[in-house]
N, CA, C and O atoms as CSV, one atom per row, in Angstrom:
chain,resi,resn,atom,element,x,y,z
A,1,MET,N,N,-6.779,4.757,0.869
A,1,MET,CA,C,-7.461,4.899,-0.292
A,1,MET,C,C,-6.460,5.701,-0.825
A,1,MET,O,O,-5.554,6.254,-0.201
A,2,LEU,N,N,-6.818,5.746,-2.759
A,2,LEU,CA,C,-5.997,6.341,-3.759
A,2,LEU,C,C,-6.678,7.966,-3.986
A,2,LEU,O,O,-7.868,8.147,-4.247
A,3,VAL,N,N,-5.667,9.065,-3.827
A,3,VAL,CA,C,-5.824,10.316,-4.257
A,3,VAL,C,C,-4.724,10.872,-4.943
A,3,VAL,O,O,-3.672,10.252,-5.102
A,4,LYS,N,N,-4.962,12.224,-5.432
A,4,LYS,CA,C,-3.693,12.426,-6.779
A,4,LYS,C,C,-3.937,14.194,-6.022
A,4,LYS,O,O,-4.897,14.779,-5.519
A,5,ALA,N,N,-2.270,14.598,-6.343
A,5,ALA,CA,C,-2.041,16.158,-6.389
A,5,ALA,C,C,-3.129,16.671,-7.397
A,5,ALA,O,O,-3.399,16.111,-8.460
A,6,GLN,N,N,-3.650,17.684,-6.971
A,6,GLN,CA,C,-4.235,18.508,-7.899
A,6,GLN,C,C,-3.367,19.919,-8.777
A,6,GLN,O,O,-3.122,20.861,-8.022
A,7,TYR,N,N,-3.053,20.048,-9.803
A,7,TYR,CA,C,-2.100,20.796,-10.055
A,7,TYR,C,C,-2.916,22.127,-10.954
A,7,TYR,O,O,-3.515,21.858,-11.995
A,8,ASP,N,N,-2.861,23.439,-10.467
A,8,ASP,CA,C,-3.035,24.390,-11.564
A,8,ASP,C,C,-1.734,24.770,-12.142
A,8,ASP,O,O,-0.890,25.488,-11.606
A,9,GLY,N,N,-1.660,24.114,-13.482
A,9,GLY,CA,C,-0.381,24.423,-14.591
A,9,GLY,C,C,0.696,23.679,-13.843
A,9,GLY,O,O,0.631,22.455,-13.721
A,10,CYS,N,N,1.887,24.531,-13.237
A,10,CYS,CA,C,2.648,23.366,-12.636
A,10,CYS,C,C,3.022,23.080,-11.655
A,10,CYS,O,O,3.893,22.273,-11.329
A,11,ARG,N,N,1.850,24.280,-10.602
A,11,ARG,CA,C,2.005,24.016,-9.119
A,11,ARG,C,C,0.715,23.660,-8.836
A,11,ARG,O,O,-0.322,23.845,-9.474
A,12,VAL,N,N,1.078,22.739,-7.043
A,12,VAL,CA,C,0.118,22.286,-7.368
A,12,VAL,C,C,-0.563,22.986,-6.246
A,12,VAL,O,O,-0.065,23.845,-5.518
A,13,SER,N,N,-2.168,22.341,-6.190
A,13,SER,CA,C,-2.998,23.531,-5.862
A,13,SER,C,C,-4.211,22.826,-4.847
A,13,SER,O,O,-5.247,23.414,-4.539
A,14,GLY,N,N,-3.826,21.374,-4.381
A,14,GLY,CA,C,-4.724,20.889,-3.911
A,14,GLY,C,C,-4.908,18.988,-3.774
A,14,GLY,O,O,-4.394,18.336,-4.683
A,15,LEU,N,N,-5.511,18.357,-2.830
A,15,LEU,CA,C,-5.548,17.493,-3.391
A,15,LEU,C,C,-7.134,16.857,-4.065
A,15,LEU,O,O,-8.179,17.459,-3.818
A,16,TYR,N,N,-7.122,15.800,-4.777
A,16,TYR,CA,C,-8.059,15.540,-5.137
A,16,TYR,C,C,-8.860,13.848,-4.873
A,16,TYR,O,O,-8.656,12.916,-5.650
A,17,VAL,N,N,-9.774,13.740,-3.621
A,17,VAL,CA,C,-9.715,12.618,-3.149
A,17,VAL,C,C,-10.497,11.739,-3.653
A,17,VAL,O,O,-10.305,10.536,-3.480
A,18,GLY,N,N,-11.744,12.343,-4.525
A,18,GLY,CA,C,-12.638,11.760,-5.425
A,18,GLY,C,C,-14.015,11.620,-4.916
A,18,GLY,O,O,-14.251,11.650,-3.708
A,19,VAL,N,N,-14.984,11.457,-5.867
A,19,VAL,CA,C,-16.629,11.252,-5.475
A,19,VAL,C,C,-16.749,10.191,-4.322
A,19,VAL,O,O,-17.194,10.210,-3.175
A,20,ASN,N,N,-16.055,9.100,-5.271
A,20,ASN,CA,C,-16.619,7.722,-4.494
A,20,ASN,C,C,-15.925,7.489,-3.088
A,20,ASN,O,O,-16.275,6.609,-2.301
A,21,ASN,N,N,-14.974,8.325,-2.892
A,21,ASN,CA,C,-13.905,8.221,-1.670
A,21,ASN,C,C,-14.474,9.219,-1.064
A,21,ASN,O,O,-14.770,8.836,0.068
A,22,ALA,N,N,-14.808,10.387,-1.240
A,22,ALA,CA,C,-15.719,11.533,-0.254
A,22,ALA,C,C,-16.961,10.372,0.254
A,22,ALA,O,O,-16.920,10.116,1.457
A,23,LYS,N,N,-17.801,9.822,-0.369
A,23,LYS,CA,C,-19.195,8.946,-0.086
A,23,LYS,C,C,-18.322,7.775,1.219
A,23,LYS,O,O,-18.412,7.868,2.443
A,24,ARG,N,N,-17.898,7.230,0.792
A,24,ARG,CA,C,-17.256,6.220,1.523
A,24,ARG,C,C,-16.095,6.332,2.402
A,24,ARG,O,O,-15.574,5.344,2.918
A,25,TYR,N,N,-15.728,7.403,2.558
A,25,TYR,CA,C,-14.615,7.727,3.816
A,25,TYR,C,C,-14.562,8.334,4.726
A,25,TYR,O,O,-13.838,8.104,5.694
A,26,PHE,N,N,-15.714,9.699,4.529
A,26,PHE,CA,C,-15.491,11.122,4.664
A,26,PHE,C,C,-16.769,10.935,5.717
A,26,PHE,O,O,-16.942,9.722,5.597
A,27,SER,N,N,-17.525,11.272,6.440
A,27,SER,CA,C,-19.004,11.999,6.981
A,27,SER,C,C,-19.149,13.310,6.822
A,27,SER,O,O,-18.251,14.147,6.910
A,28,LYS,N,N,-20.280,13.498,6.586
A,28,LYS,CA,C,-20.889,14.898,6.145
A,28,LYS,C,C,-20.708,15.686,7.246
A,28,LYS,O,O,-20.442,16.872,7.053
A,29,ARG,N,N,-20.829,15.132,8.732
A,29,ARG,CA,C,-20.376,16.175,9.302
A,29,ARG,C,C,-19.022,16.806,10.009
A,29,ARG,O,O,-18.903,17.665,10.884
A,30,MET,N,N,-17.864,15.882,9.132
A,30,MET,CA,C,-16.780,16.182,9.036
A,30,MET,C,C,-16.849,17.941,8.637
A,30,MET,O,O,-17.385,18.465,7.661
A,31,ALA,N,N,-16.099,18.593,9.782
A,31,ALA,CA,C,-15.314,20.164,9.446
A,31,ALA,C,C,-13.866,20.495,8.598
A,31,ALA,O,O,-13.498,21.431,7.888
A,32,ALA,N,N,-13.168,19.049,9.123
A,32,ALA,CA,C,-12.148,19.192,8.849
A,32,ALA,C,C,-11.401,17.810,9.353
A,32,ALA,O,O,-11.959,17.237,10.288
A,33,ILE,N,N,-10.123,17.181,8.798
A,33,ILE,CA,C,-9.543,16.536,8.805
A,33,ILE,C,C,-8.243,16.473,9.034
A,33,ILE,O,O,-7.606,17.293,8.372
A,34,GLU,N,N,-7.531,15.702,9.831
A,34,GLU,CA,C,-5.869,16.271,10.076
A,34,GLU,C,C,-5.594,14.931,9.457
A,34,GLU,O,O,-6.153,13.835,9.486
A,35,LEU,N,N,-4.219,15.571,8.725
A,35,LEU,CA,C,-3.747,14.994,7.838
A,35,LEU,C,C,-2.155,14.653,8.101
A,35,LEU,O,O,-1.439,15.654,8.105
A,36,GLN,N,N,-1.514,13.429,8.316
A,36,GLN,CA,C,-0.038,13.139,8.876
A,36,GLN,C,C,0.745,13.346,7.644
A,36,GLN,O,O,0.674,12.458,6.795
A,37,LEU,N,N,1.598,14.543,7.375
A,37,LEU,CA,C,2.884,14.490,6.196
A,37,LEU,C,C,4.152,14.453,7.342
A,37,LEU,O,O,4.587,15.225,8.196
A,38,ASP,N,N,4.562,12.741,6.716
A,38,ASP,CA,C,5.792,12.539,7.608
A,38,ASP,C,C,6.185,12.980,8.951
A,38,ASP,O,O,6.387,12.040,9.721
A,39,HIS,N,N,6.293,13.760,9.279
A,39,HIS,CA,C,6.456,14.563,10.923
A,39,HIS,C,C,5.631,15.702,11.490
A,39,HIS,O,O,5.709,16.175,12.624
A,40,LEU,N,N,4.648,16.137,10.279
A,40,LEU,CA,C,4.120,17.104,10.164
A,40,LEU,C,C,2.266,16.520,10.689
A,40,LEU,O,O,1.850,15.364,10.610
A,41,ARG,N,N,1.649,17.483,11.086
A,41,ARG,CA,C,0.365,17.248,11.574
A,41,ARG,C,C,-0.752,18.173,11.029
A,41,ARG,O,O,-0.696,19.074,11.865
A,42,ILE,N,N,-1.503,18.446,10.366
A,42,ILE,CA,C,-2.171,19.639,9.874
A,42,ILE,C,C,-3.771,19.145,9.987
A,42,ILE,O,O,-4.378,18.084,9.840
A,43,GLU,N,N,-4.097,20.519,10.330
A,43,GLU,CA,C,-5.942,20.181,10.190
A,43,GLU,C,C,-6.140,21.255,8.776
A,43,GLU,O,O,-5.662,22.345,8.461
A,44,CYS,N,N,-7.349,20.058,7.996
A,44,CYS,CA,C,-7.522,21.053,6.897
A,44,CYS,C,C,-8.836,20.933,6.769
A,44,CYS,O,O,-9.387,19.850,6.965
A,45,GLY,N,N,-9.635,22.243,6.358
A,45,GLY,CA,C,-11.148,22.416,6.349
A,45,GLY,C,C,-11.493,21.591,5.365
A,45,GLY,O,O,-10.543,21.153,4.717
A,46,LEU,N,N,-12.870,21.138,4.957
A,46,LEU,CA,C,-13.450,20.442,4.408
A,46,LEU,C,C,-14.458,21.396,3.578
A,46,LEU,O,O,-14.714,22.131,4.531
A,47,THR,N,N,-15.089,21.844,2.707
A,47,THR,CA,C,-16.092,22.914,2.278
A,47,THR,C,C,-17.348,21.926,2.130
A,47,THR,O,O,-17.302,20.697,2.190
A,48,PRO,N,N,-18.347,22.634,1.947
A,48,PRO,CA,C,-19.644,22.287,2.045
A,48,PRO,C,C,-19.711,21.658,0.149
A,48,PRO,O,O,-20.647,21.019,-0.331
A,49,HIS,N,N,-18.384,22.109,-0.624
A,49,HIS,CA,C,-18.483,21.497,-2.182
A,49,HIS,C,C,-17.647,20.384,-2.001
A,49,HIS,O,O,-16.997,20.009,-2.977
A,50,PHE,N,N,-17.545,19.806,-0.970
A,50,PHE,CA,C,-16.342,18.636,-0.761
A,50,PHE,C,C,-17.684,17.524,-1.281
A,50,PHE,O,O,-17.544,17.080,-2.420
A,51,TRP,N,N,-18.573,17.204,-0.737
A,51,TRP,CA,C,-19.710,16.522,-0.807
A,51,TRP,C,C,-20.683,16.819,-2.227
A,51,TRP,O,O,-21.754,16.303,-2.544
A,52,ASP,N,N,-20.186,17.445,-2.652
A,52,ASP,CA,C,-21.508,18.531,-3.683
A,52,ASP,C,C,-20.426,18.157,-4.815
A,52,ASP,O,O,-20.107,19.274,-5.221
A,53,GLY,N,N,-19.797,17.369,-5.438
A,53,GLY,CA,C,-18.856,16.808,-6.888
A,53,GLY,C,C,-17.520,17.563,-6.740
A,53,GLY,O,O,-16.823,17.591,-7.754
A,54,GLN,N,N,-17.007,18.239,-5.527
A,54,GLN,CA,C,-15.853,19.098,-5.903
A,54,GLN,C,C,-15.070,18.352,-4.331
A,54,GLN,O,O,-14.734,18.962,-3.316
A,55,PRO,N,N,-14.962,16.871,-4.622
A,55,PRO,CA,C,-14.021,16.623,-3.410
A,55,PRO,C,C,-12.544,16.700,-3.640
A,55,PRO,O,O,-11.676,15.981,-4.135
A,56,GLU,N,N,-12.616,17.736,-3.141
A,56,GLU,CA,C,-10.930,18.452,-3.057
A,56,GLU,C,C,-10.669,18.961,-2.010
A,56,GLU,O,O,-11.394,19.866,-1.596
A,57,ILE,N,N,-9.514,18.511,-1.245
A,57,ILE,CA,C,-8.366,19.519,-0.547
A,57,ILE,C,C,-7.650,20.234,-0.448
A,57,ILE,O,O,-6.506,19.845,-0.679
A,58,HIS,N,N,-7.865,21.991,0.023
A,58,HIS,CA,C,-6.615,22.854,-0.359
A,58,HIS,C,C,-6.241,23.334,0.734
A,58,HIS,O,O,-7.120,23.191,1.584
A,59,ASP,N,N,-5.326,23.846,1.114
A,59,ASP,CA,C,-4.592,24.244,2.307
A,59,ASP,C,C,-2.682,24.623,1.299
A,59,ASP,O,O,-2.136,24.156,0.299
A,60,PRO,N,N,-2.438,25.351,2.010
A,60,PRO,CA,C,-1.006,26.154,1.315
A,60,PRO,C,C,-0.398,25.236,2.268
A,60,PRO,O,O,0.746,25.246,1.812
A,61,ARG,N,N,-0.349,24.459,3.255
A,61,ARG,CA,C,0.504,23.844,3.720
A,61,ARG,C,C,1.065,22.291,2.918
A,61,ARG,O,O,2.176,22.024,2.458
A,62,LEU,N,N,-0.379,21.331,2.992
A,62,LEU,CA,C,-0.577,20.560,2.247
A,62,LEU,C,C,0.048,20.963,0.767
A,62,LEU,O,O,0.624,20.045,0.183
A,63,CYS,N,N,-0.006,22.182,0.141
A,63,CYS,CA,C,0.610,21.825,-1.438
A,63,CYS,C,C,2.021,22.362,-1.129
A,63,CYS,O,O,2.925,21.940,-1.851
A,64,GLU,N,N,2.293,23.131,-0.269
A,64,GLU,CA,C,4.145,22.826,-0.152
A,64,GLU,C,C,4.885,21.642,-0.182
A,64,GLU,O,O,5.979,21.471,-0.719
A,65,TRP,N,N,4.022,20.620,0.602
A,65,TRP,CA,C,4.408,19.678,1.521
A,65,TRP,C,C,4.680,18.366,-0.132
A,65,TRP,O,O,5.644,17.665,-0.440
A,66,LEU,N,N,3.519,18.546,-0.698
A,66,LEU,CA,C,3.444,17.737,-1.743
A,66,LEU,C,C,4.460,18.304,-3.180
A,66,LEU,O,O,4.792,17.664,-4.178
A,67,GLU,N,N,4.719,19.537,-2.852
A,67,GLU,CA,C,5.755,19.919,-3.994
A,67,GLU,C,C,6.988,19.758,-3.505
A,67,GLU,O,O,7.677,19.521,-4.498
A,68,SER,N,N,7.851,19.744,-2.305
A,68,SER,CA,C,8.793,19.505,-1.899
A,68,SER,C,C,8.972,18.047,-2.091
A,68,SER,O,O,10.139,17.654,-2.116
A,69,LYS,N,N,7.989,17.143,-2.236
A,69,LYS,CA,C,8.119,15.527,-2.605
A,69,LYS,C,C,8.021,15.511,-3.992
A,69,LYS,O,O,8.551,14.428,-4.240
A,70,ASN,N,N,7.783,15.863,-4.779
A,70,ASN,CA,C,7.632,15.880,-5.949
A,70,ASN,C,C,7.214,14.489,-6.654
A,70,ASN,O,O,7.735,13.686,-7.428
A,71,PHE,N,N,6.088,14.630,-6.020
A,71,PHE,CA,C,4.826,13.389,-6.514
A,71,PHE,C,C,4.114,13.385,-7.843
A,71,PHE,O,O,2.965,13.059,-8.139
A,72,HIS,N,N,4.875,13.728,-8.383
A,72,HIS,CA,C,4.627,13.645,-10.302
A,72,HIS,C,C,5.600,12.993,-11.412
A,72,HIS,O,O,6.805,13.228,-11.507
A,73,GLU,N,N,4.950,12.248,-12.121
A,73,GLU,CA,C,6.441,11.391,-13.054
A,73,GLU,C,C,6.599,12.545,-14.156
A,73,GLU,O,O,6.790,11.874,-15.170
A,74,ARG,N,N,6.620,13.409,-14.409
A,74,ARG,CA,C,6.724,14.394,-15.104
A,74,ARG,C,C,6.672,15.495,-15.150
A,74,ARG,O,O,5.638,15.817,-15.734
A,75,PRO,N,N,7.542,16.770,-14.682
A,75,PRO,CA,C,6.193,17.871,-14.125
A,75,PRO,C,C,5.434,18.607,-15.260
A,75,PRO,O,O,5.886,18.792,-16.390
A,76,CYS,N,N,4.534,18.900,-14.923
A,76,CYS,CA,C,3.612,19.604,-15.343
A,76,CYS,C,C,2.577,18.528,-16.038
A,76,CYS,O,O,1.697,18.988,-16.766
A,77,ARG,N,N,2.665,17.013,-15.817
A,77,ARG,CA,C,2.044,15.929,-16.241
A,77,ARG,C,C,1.168,15.315,-14.921
A,77,ARG,O,O,0.897,15.852,-13.847
A,78,THR,N,N,0.866,14.085,-15.402
A,78,THR,CA,C,-0.261,13.558,-14.840
A,78,THR,C,C,0.031,12.770,-13.461
A,78,THR,O,O,0.380,11.590,-13.449
A,79,PRO,N,N,-0.143,13.515,-12.359
A,79,PRO,CA,C,0.320,13.176,-11.027
A,79,PRO,C,C,0.495,11.508,-10.274
A,79,PRO,O,O,-0.484,10.765,-10.216
A,80,VAL,N,N,1.428,11.219,-9.908
A,80,VAL,CA,C,1.284,9.800,-9.672
A,80,VAL,C,C,0.643,9.651,-8.054
A,80,VAL,O,O,0.936,10.444,-7.159
A,81,PRO,N,N,-0.486,8.219,-7.843
A,81,PRO,CA,C,-1.251,8.132,-7.016
A,81,PRO,C,C,-0.537,7.977,-5.230
A,81,PRO,O,O,0.306,7.236,-4.724
A,82,LEU,N,N,-1.396,9.089,-4.723
A,82,LEU,CA,C,-0.568,8.759,-3.575
A,82,LEU,C,C,-2.252,7.776,-2.370
A,82,LEU,O,O,-3.464,7.561,-2.396
A,83,ALA,N,N,-1.105,7.575,-1.612
A,83,ALA,CA,C,-2.160,6.727,-0.440
A,83,ALA,C,C,-3.001,7.644,0.651
A,83,ALA,O,O,-2.329,8.644,0.901
A,84,MET,N,N,-3.816,7.639,1.129
A,84,MET,CA,C,-4.616,8.266,2.376
A,84,MET,C,C,-4.835,6.907,3.135
A,84,MET,O,O,-5.424,5.931,2.670
A,85,ILE,N,N,-4.359,6.987,4.169
A,85,ILE,CA,C,-4.627,5.608,4.443
A,85,ILE,C,C,-5.057,6.116,6.353
A,85,ILE,O,O,-4.198,6.685,7.027
A,86,PRO,N,N,-6.395,5.796,6.914
A,86,PRO,CA,C,-6.716,5.933,7.892
A,86,PRO,C,C,-5.699,5.623,9.110
A,86,PRO,O,O,-4.964,4.641,9.223
A,87,ALA,N,N,-5.902,7.095,10.293
A,87,ALA,CA,C,-5.248,6.943,11.391
A,87,ALA,C,C,-5.061,7.116,12.366
A,87,ALA,O,O,-4.121,7.284,13.143
A,88,GLY,N,N,-6.927,7.034,12.310
A,88,GLY,CA,C,-7.535,7.821,13.570
A,88,GLY,C,C,-8.888,8.412,13.109
A,88,GLY,O,O,-9.146,8.732,11.949
A,89,LYS,N,N,-9.816,8.527,14.295
A,89,LYS,CA,C,-10.652,9.466,13.535
A,89,LYS,C,C,-10.546,10.560,13.048
A,89,LYS,O,O,-9.904,11.358,13.731
A,90,ASN,N,N,-10.974,10.952,12.015
A,90,ASN,CA,C,-10.794,12.206,11.068
A,90,ASN,C,C,-9.321,12.307,11.048
A,90,ASN,O,O,-8.811,13.416,10.885
A,91,SER,N,N,-8.501,11.125,11.217
A,91,SER,CA,C,-6.663,11.472,10.520
A,91,SER,C,C,-6.463,10.308,9.613
A,91,SER,O,O,-6.885,9.158,9.743
A,92,PHE,N,N,-5.840,10.757,8.803
A,92,PHE,CA,C,-5.180,9.903,7.801
A,92,PHE,C,C,-3.796,10.429,7.223
A,92,PHE,O,O,-3.331,11.529,6.925
A,93,LYS,N,N,-3.418,9.270,7.212
A,93,LYS,CA,C,-1.677,9.614,6.934
A,93,LYS,C,C,-1.336,9.712,5.253
A,93,LYS,O,O,-1.620,8.776,4.506
A,94,LEU,N,N,-0.742,10.869,4.800
A,94,LEU,CA,C,-0.646,10.796,3.110
A,94,LEU,C,C,0.782,10.129,2.908
A,94,LEU,O,O,1.547,10.282,3.860
A,95,ALA,N,N,1.259,9.419,1.826
A,95,ALA,CA,C,2.017,8.377,1.649
A,95,ALA,C,C,2.095,8.233,0.121
A,95,ALA,O,O,1.075,8.344,-0.560
A,96,SER,N,N,3.357,7.975,-0.447
A,96,SER,CA,C,3.788,7.577,-1.447
A,96,SER,C,C,3.227,6.216,-1.918
A,96,SER,O,O,3.058,5.269,-1.150
A,97,PHE,N,N,2.906,6.187,-3.458
A,97,PHE,CA,C,2.135,4.828,-3.776
A,97,PHE,C,C,2.996,3.674,-4.812
A,97,PHE,O,O,3.237,4.003,-5.973
A,98,THR,N,N,3.228,2.944,-4.528
A,98,THR,CA,C,4.021,2.311,-5.285
A,98,THR,C,C,3.350,1.902,-6.319
A,98,THR,O,O,2.120,1.923,-6.302
A,99,ARG,N,N,4.212,1.363,-7.627
A,99,ARG,CA,C,3.699,0.735,-8.816
A,99,ARG,C,C,3.282,-1.300,-8.455
A,99,ARG,O,O,2.986,-2.345,-9.035
A,100,ARG,N,N,3.482,-0.879,-7.466
A,100,ARG,CA,C,3.417,-2.767,-7.219
A,100,ARG,C,C,1.787,-2.863,-6.252
A,100,ARG,O,O,0.970,-3.759,-6.037
A,101,GLY,N,N,1.924,-1.332,-5.850
A,101,GLY,CA,C,0.351,-1.118,-5.282
A,101,GLY,C,C,-0.017,-1.217,-3.508
A,101,GLY,O,O,-1.008,-1.353,-2.791
A,102,ASN,N,N,1.724,-1.024,-3.341
A,102,ASN,CA,C,2.287,-1.115,-1.755
A,102,ASN,C,C,1.982,0.742,-1.512
A,102,ASN,O,O,2.127,1.365,-2.564
A,103,ALA,N,N,1.598,1.612,-0.284
A,103,ALA,CA,C,1.939,2.859,0.383
A,103,ALA,C,C,3.021,2.514,0.478
A,103,ALA,O,O,3.382,1.340,0.392
A,104,ARG,N,N,3.964,3.773,0.733
A,104,ARG,CA,C,5.051,3.663,1.506
A,104,ARG,C,C,5.394,5.059,2.397
A,104,ARG,O,O,5.888,6.156,2.136
A,105,VAL,N,N,4.839,4.377,3.624
A,105,VAL,CA,C,4.985,5.291,4.599
A,105,VAL,C,C,6.228,5.418,4.992
A,105,VAL,O,O,6.972,4.510,5.363
A,106,ARG,N,N,6.555,7.004,4.883
A,106,ARG,CA,C,8.233,6.688,5.726
A,106,ARG,C,C,8.171,7.484,7.159
A,106,ARG,O,O,7.705,8.590,7.431
A,107,ARG,N,N,8.614,6.812,7.710
A,107,ARG,CA,C,8.953,7.396,9.428
A,107,ARG,C,C,9.949,8.185,10.009
A,107,ARG,O,O,11.132,7.878,9.857
A,108,ALA,N,N,9.654,9.045,10.577
A,108,ALA,CA,C,10.609,10.073,11.171
A,108,ALA,C,C,11.838,9.157,11.350
A,108,ALA,O,O,11.659,7.939,11.366
A,109,PRO,N,N,13.112,9.688,11.490
A,109,PRO,CA,C,14.852,9.337,12.159
A,109,PRO,C,C,14.080,8.728,13.385
A,109,PRO,O,O,13.742,7.580,13.672
A,110,ALA,N,N,13.947,9.843,13.942
A,110,ALA,CA,C,13.896,9.697,15.788
A,110,ALA,C,C,12.991,8.384,16.365
A,110,ALA,O,O,13.193,7.674,17.350
A,111,ALA,N,N,11.914,8.350,15.353
A,111,ALA,CA,C,10.973,7.544,16.095
A,111,ALA,C,C,11.636,6.025,15.601
A,111,ALA,O,O,11.840,5.090,16.375
A,112,ALA,N,N,11.908,6.016,14.181
A,112,ALA,CA,C,12.704,4.894,13.542
A,112,ALA,C,C,13.788,4.015,14.648
A,112,ALA,O,O,13.599,2.921,15.179
A,113,ALA,N,N,15.000,4.972,14.760
A,113,ALA,CA,C,15.715,5.087,15.795
A,113,ALA,C,C,15.200,4.470,17.008
A,113,ALA,O,O,15.899,3.505,17.316
A,114,GLN,N,N,14.262,4.668,17.784
A,114,GLN,CA,C,13.441,4.093,18.901
A,114,GLN,C,C,12.645,2.761,18.880
A,114,GLN,O,O,12.244,2.053,19.803
A,115,GLY,N,N,12.530,2.627,17.309
A,115,GLY,CA,C,11.190,1.515,17.304
A,115,GLY,C,C,9.962,1.674,17.497
A,115,GLY,O,O,9.080,0.861,17.774
A,116,GLN,N,N,9.933,3.451,17.238
A,116,GLN,CA,C,8.367,3.638,17.779
A,116,GLN,C,C,7.798,3.986,16.138
A,116,GLN,O,O,8.447,4.209,15.116
A,117,PRO,N,N,6.320,3.927,16.373
A,117,PRO,CA,C,5.653,4.314,14.608
A,117,PRO,C,C,6.023,5.880,14.651
A,117,PRO,O,O,6.384,6.471,15.669
A,118,ALA,N,N,5.901,6.348,13.608
A,118,ALA,CA,C,5.843,8.059,13.524
A,118,ALA,C,C,4.384,8.733,13.842
A,118,ALA,O,O,4.247,9.956,13.805
């Protein structure tokens, strides 16, 4: 699914999932999801507003990771789409999304050298 980083001025404030994606990919019974950010795995809580027209994920660790990746074309402008790829029950990998429509998931160096998935 395609998602976008949300900005408050020039700082990342969260991840916008979208109303249709929230309905399609998330159960209302989910209190939290796991996000795989390169080698990091974080658990992010979902508020009741997530299913009530505000399908957003807010977590300081997620925001710092997004800012470090510089996932926008121009500072303080429209963010580049990201891919949230299902990776198990209540778990998703977050990856950049190329213009050709492919998700680019980076592998951790140690796992790539051993031929294991990250």
